[in-house]
C-alpha positions in Angstrom: 100.1 -164.8 -19.9 97.3 -162.9 -22.4 98.3 -159.9 -22.3 96.9 -156.7 -22.0 98.1 -155.3 -25.3 100.5 -156.1 -28.1 101.5 -154.1 -31.2 101.0 -155.8 -34.6 103.4 -156.0 -37.1 101.7 -156.2 -40.8 105.7 -157.4 -43.0 106.4 -154.2 -44.6 107.6 -152.3 -42.3 110.8 -153.8 -41.8 111.1 -153.3 -45.7 110.0 -149.3 -46.0 112.5 -148.4 -42.9 115.0 -149.3 -45.3 113.5 -148.0 -48.0 113.9 -144.5 -46.2 117.1 -145.4 -44.5 118.6 -145.8 -48.2 116.9 -143.3 -49.4 119.6 -140.6 -47.8 116.2 -139.0 -45.9 115.7 -139.9 -42.5 114.5 -136.2 -41.3 111.3 -135.7 -41.5 108.8 -134.8 -44.3 110.3 -136.8 -46.8 108.6 -139.5 -49.2 107.0 -141.3 -46.0 105.9 -138.4 -44.3 104.3 -136.5 -47.5 102.4 -140.0 -48.3 101.0 -140.2 -44.8 100.0 -137.2 -44.8 98.3 -136.9 -48.1 96.3 -141.0 -47.1 95.1 -139.4 -44.3 93.4 -136.0 -46.1 92.1 -138.3 -49.1 90.2 -141.1 -46.8 88.8 -138.7 -44.4 88.5 -135.2 -46.4 91.0 -133.9 -43.6 91.5 -129.8 -44.6 95.7 -130.5 -43.4 97.2 -132.8 -42.2 101.1 -132.8 -40.1 102.3 -135.9 -38.8 104.4 -134.9 -34.9 106.4 -136.9 -33.3 103.6 -137.7 -30.9 99.9 -137.7 -30.0 100.7 -135.2 -27.0 102.8 -132.9 -29.2 99.8 -132.5 -32.1 98.1 -131.3 -28.8 100.3 -129.4 -27.5 100.7 -127.5 -31.4 96.5 -127.5 -31.1 97.3 -125.4 -28.5 99.8 -123.0 -29.8 96.9 -122.1 -32.5 94.9 -121.4 -30.7 96.6 -118.1 -29.0 95.6 -118.8 -25.7 96.9 -116.3 -22.8 97.0 -116.2 -19.1 93.3 -116.2 -17.5 92.1 -117.8 -20.8 89.9 -121.1 -19.9 89.9 -124.4 -21.8 86.9 -126.6 -20.6 88.7 -130.4 -20.9 86.9 -133.8 -19.8 88.8 -135.0 -16.1 88.0 -139.2 -17.1 91.5 -138.4 -19.7 94.7 -139.0 -20.3 96.9 -136.1 -18.3 98.3 -134.4 -22.4 94.3 -133.2 -23.3 94.2 -131.3 -19.7 98.9 -130.3 -20.2 98.9 -129.3 -23.6 97.0 -126.3 -22.7 98.5 -125.8 -19.0 101.8 -125.2 -20.5 99.8 -122.2 -22.9 99.1 -120.9 -19.5 95.2 -121.4 -19.2 93.3 -122.2 -16.5 91.5 -125.8 -17.7 87.9 -126.3 -16.1 87.2 -130.2 -15.8 83.4 -131.5 -17.3 82.3 -134.4 -16.2 81.7 -137.8 -18.2 78.3 -139.4 -19.6 76.3 -141.5 -17.6 76.3 -143.7 -20.4 80.0 -143.4 -21.4 82.7 -141.8 -20.5 82.8 -139.1 -22.8 82.5 -135.4 -22.0 78.8 -134.8 -21.2 77.6 -132.1 -23.6 74.6 -130.9 -21.7 77.3 -129.5 -19.0 79.2 -127.2 -20.7 77.3 -124.3 -20.6 76.7 -124.2 -17.1 81.0 -124.3 -16.9 81.1 -121.0 -19.9 82.6 -117.9 -18.6 83.7 -114.7 -20.5 86.9 -116.0 -20.1 86.4 -119.5 -22.0 88.1 -119.9 -25.2 88.1 -124.0 -26.3 86.8 -127.1 -25.2 88.3 -130.5 -26.2 86.3 -133.4 -26.2 88.7 -136.4 -25.6 86.3 -139.4 -28.2 87.0 -142.0 -25.2 87.8 -146.0 -26.8 87.5 -144.3 -30.4 83.6 -143.5 -29.5 82.3 -140.4 -30.7 80.9 -137.3 -28.4 78.2 -136.0 -28.8 79.8 -133.4 -31.8 76.3 -131.8 -33.0 75.5 -130.2 -29.1 79.2 -129.8 -28.5 79.7 -127.4 -32.3 76.3 -126.2 -31.5 77.4 -124.7 -28.2 80.8 -124.1 -29.3 79.0 -121.4 -32.5 76.5 -119.8 -30.1 79.7 -119.0 -27.6 82.2 -118.2 -30.7 84.5 -121.0 -28.6 87.2 -123.5 -30.6 86.9 -126.8 -30.8 90.0 -129.2 -30.2 88.9 -133.1 -30.8 91.1 -135.5 -29.0 90.7 -138.4 -31.3 93.8 -139.8 -30.2 92.1 -143.4 -29.9 89.2 -142.6 -32.5 91.1 -143.6 -35.8 88.9 -144.5 -38.9 85.6 -143.8 -36.4 82.7 -141.5 -37.4 79.8 -139.4 -36.1 76.9 -139.3 -37.9 79.1 -140.7 -41.1 81.5 -137.6 -40.9 85.3 -139.1 -39.7 86.4 -137.9 -35.8 88.9 -135.4 -36.3 87.2 -133.8 -39.2 84.8 -132.2 -37.5 86.4 -129.5 -35.3 88.1 -126.7 -36.0 91.7 -128.7 -34.6 92.0 -132.8 -34.1 95.3 -135.0 -32.9 95.1 -138.5 -33.1 97.9 -141.1 -31.1 99.9 -143.5 -33.1 101.2 -145.0 -29.6 101.8 -148.8 -29.9 98.1 -149.0 -27.8 96.6 -147.5 -30.8 94.7 -149.3 -33.5 97.7 -148.3 -35.3 101.6 -147.3 -34.7 104.4 -145.4 -36.6 106.6 -147.5 -34.7 105.6 -146.9 -30.9 105.2 -143.3 -30.2 103.8 -141.5 -33.2 101.5 -138.5 -33.9 99.2 -136.3 -36.3 97.5 -133.3 -36.2 94.1 -132.1 -38.2 93.8 -128.8 -39.5 90.0 -128.3 -40.4 90.0 -124.6 -40.2 91.7 -122.8 -42.8 92.7 -120.1 -40.4 95.3 -122.3 -39.1 97.0 -123.8 -42.3 99.9 -121.3 -42.5 100.7 -121.0 -39.1 100.2 -124.8 -38.4 103.0 -125.5 -40.7 105.1 -123.0 -39.6 105.2 -124.2 -35.7 105.9 -127.9 -37.2 108.8 -126.9 -38.9 110.3 -125.2 -35.9 109.0 -121.9 -35.8 110.3 -121.5 -39.8 109.1 -120.8 -42.9 110.7 -123.8 -44.4 108.3 -125.7 -45.9 106.7 -123.1 -47.9 110.7 -122.1 -48.9 110.5 -126.1 -50.1 107.6 -125.3 -52.3 108.9 -122.7 -54.0 106.8 -119.8 -52.5 109.9 -117.8 -50.4 113.4 -117.2 -52.1 114.5 -117.8 -48.2 113.4 -118.9 -45.0 113.4 -117.9 -41.3 112.7 -117.6 -37.8 108.6 -116.2 -37.8 106.9 -117.4 -35.0 107.4 -119.8 -32.3 107.4 -123.7 -33.4 109.2 -126.6 -31.9 110.7 -129.9 -33.4 106.9 -131.6 -34.4 108.1 -133.3 -37.2 108.8 -137.4 -37.0 111.6 -139.3 -38.6 111.0 -140.9 -42.1 111.8 -143.7 -40.4 108.4 -143.8 -38.7 107.0 -142.6 -40.6 108.0 -145.6 -42.9 106.9 -147.7 -40.4 103.3 -146.2 -39.7 103.2 -146.3 -43.8 102.9 -150.2 -43.7 100.3 -149.8 -40.7 97.9 -147.6 -43.0 98.2 -150.1 -46.1 96.8 -152.6 -44.0 93.8 -150.6 -42.0 90.8 -151.9 -43.5 92.5 -155.7 -42.3 93.2 -154.8 -38.8 90.0 -153.0 -38.6 88.0 -155.7 -39.6 89.8 -157.9 -36.7 89.7 -156.1 -34.2 85.9 -155.5 -34.6 85.1 -159.4 -35.2 87.6 -159.8 -31.3 85.1 -157.0 -29.9 81.8 -158.0 -31.3 82.8 -161.6 -29.4 83.5 -160.4 -26.4 80.5 -158.4 -26.6 78.7 -161.6 -27.8 79.9 -163.3 -24.9 79.7 -161.6 -21.6 75.7 -160.1 -22.9 74.3 -162.7 -21.0 76.5 -161.4 -17.8 75.6 -157.6 -18.6 71.4 -158.7 -18.4 72.2 -159.7 -15.2 74.4 -156.6 -13.5 76.9 -157.5 -13.1 78.6 -155.0 -15.2 77.4 -152.7 -18.2 78.8 -152.9 -21.3 80.6 -150.3 -23.8 77.9 -147.9 -24.9 78.1 -147.5 -28.5 75.1 -144.6 -28.7 73.2 -143.8 -32.3 75.1 -141.3 -33.8 78.3 -143.2 -33.4 80.5 -145.4 -34.9 82.5 -148.3 -33.5 86.3 -148.6 -34.4 87.2 -151.4 -32.0 89.4 -149.9 -30.1 89.0 -150.4 -26.5 86.5 -153.3 -24.9 85.9 -152.5 -21.4 83.3 -153.3 -18.7 81.9 -150.9 -15.9 81.3 -152.8 -12.9 79.6 -151.7 -9.9 82.1 -150.7 -7.6 86.2 -150.7 -6.9 85.9 -153.7 -4.7 84.3 -155.5 -7.5 86.4 -154.7 -10.1 89.8 -155.3 -8.0 88.2 -158.4 -7.3 87.8 -159.3 -11.0 91.4 -157.6 -12.4 92.9 -160.2 -9.9 90.8 -163.6 -10.6 91.8 -162.8 -14.2 95.5 -162.2 -13.8 95.8 -165.5 -10.8 94.2 -166.8 -14.5 96.7 -165.7 -16.7 95.1 -163.1 -18.9 96.1 -159.1 -17.8 93.1 -156.4 -17.8 93.9 -153.3 -16.1 92.2 -150.2 -15.8 92.5 -147.5 -16.8 92.8 -142.9 -16.1 92.5 -141.3 -12.3 90.4 -138.0 -12.9 92.7 -135.2 -13.5 90.8 -132.5 -11.4 91.3 -135.0 -8.4 95.1 -135.4 -9.4 97.9 -134.6 -6.9 99.4 -131.3 -9.4 96.5 -130.2 -10.1 93.7 -131.1 -6.6 94.4 -127.7 -5.4 93.4 -125.5 -8.4 90.2 -127.6 -8.7 87.1 -125.4 -8.6 85.8 -128.0 -5.7 82.9 -128.9 -8.1 82.1 -132.3 -7.7 82.4 -135.2 -10.9 80.9 -138.3 -9.8 81.0 -140.0 -13.4 84.2 -139.2 -13.6 85.3 -140.9 -10.1 82.7 -144.0 -11.0 84.9 -144.7 -14.1 88.0 -144.2 -12.5 86.8 -146.6 -9.9 85.3 -148.7 -11.7 85.9 -149.5 -15.3 88.2 -152.2 -16.4 90.0 -153.0 -20.0 90.0 -155.8 -21.2 93.4 -157.1 -23.7 92.4 -156.0 -27.4 94.9 -156.1 -30.3 95.0 -157.5 -33.7 97.3 -160.7 -32.8 94.9 -162.3 -29.9 93.8 -164.7 -30.6 89.6 -165.6 -30.8 90.2 -168.3 -29.1 92.0 -166.6 -25.9 89.1 -164.1 -26.4 86.9 -166.9 -25.3 88.9 -168.1 -22.6 89.0 -164.6 -21.3 85.2 -164.8 -20.7 84.8 -168.4 -19.7 87.6 -166.5 -16.9 84.5 -164.2 -16.2 81.8 -166.3 -16.2 83.6 -168.8 -13.9 84.0 -166.1 -11.3 80.9 -164.9 -11.3 79.7 -168.5 -10.7 
């Protein structure tokens, strides 16, 4: 069976984890944590970076920094993982779901104006498959209405919008280093990015369980105490050490994933030209970090048939999100608007295997199976 995903090991993870253990500093914010954070700030020009235990935790920190009150509204795409919405619901906000674009699953920026009310406080674009949303349009709407923008860049490591790194455009951003992502911190992990100076100090306090502990260790205060809300968002040094080995090899990882992505595209384009399905859409303003290769089929039955065919022949392909606005938890709270594009992707999108250790001949075998199915 060709797996859908397999976490990649560069060969240095265990070595750096060993170093962390025998340095006698296992809790968060040690040498490897600082090295990873500095790497992101230097490579991408992010203002402030803080490692977290997950992408979900990074989103929850974003929501806390937005200082939401009951009744405040946050615009979120319905076609996304539950964490995108859940982080803001935890802060008492009302989630207003937006539809996807026709050309790809990203939030449709042209629909945002109609969703804004006097209670709207935040827009949360999700860069699906690591492909940029239309950030100029989103930031223009946010500026016009004095809103915050939180980029859910969980899938978007090393991806760009008009040459600007994703995660570095909104006021705040969250990345994920789950084992299904391009790079991982040992299975789980995340990163909070702060691009607006207003949030830097409080982000660090929230990160340190509501204390000004970080300022104390830098010698900026003579003692530290409980000064705000917060939680235990820091990962251990062992996770940071694992992540450091991945970051050292990110260019190699990205090059290999891109080669695999390109082979899929080359092999499957003739079938897409015959309109059996559509291929991933990469707008002119976006780069491709090769996080995911997906197909959008005409309907649910077609997708179900293709997934079964691949599985029966030894290849694991999977669907993705179900629309959050119609989920059992939130359907009764939704305002009743139809979100047809989100529902279309929920029914029709299928993801093909894509990971560093996938062999090129395995990509060809999967493409052969797809060609056979359509013949």
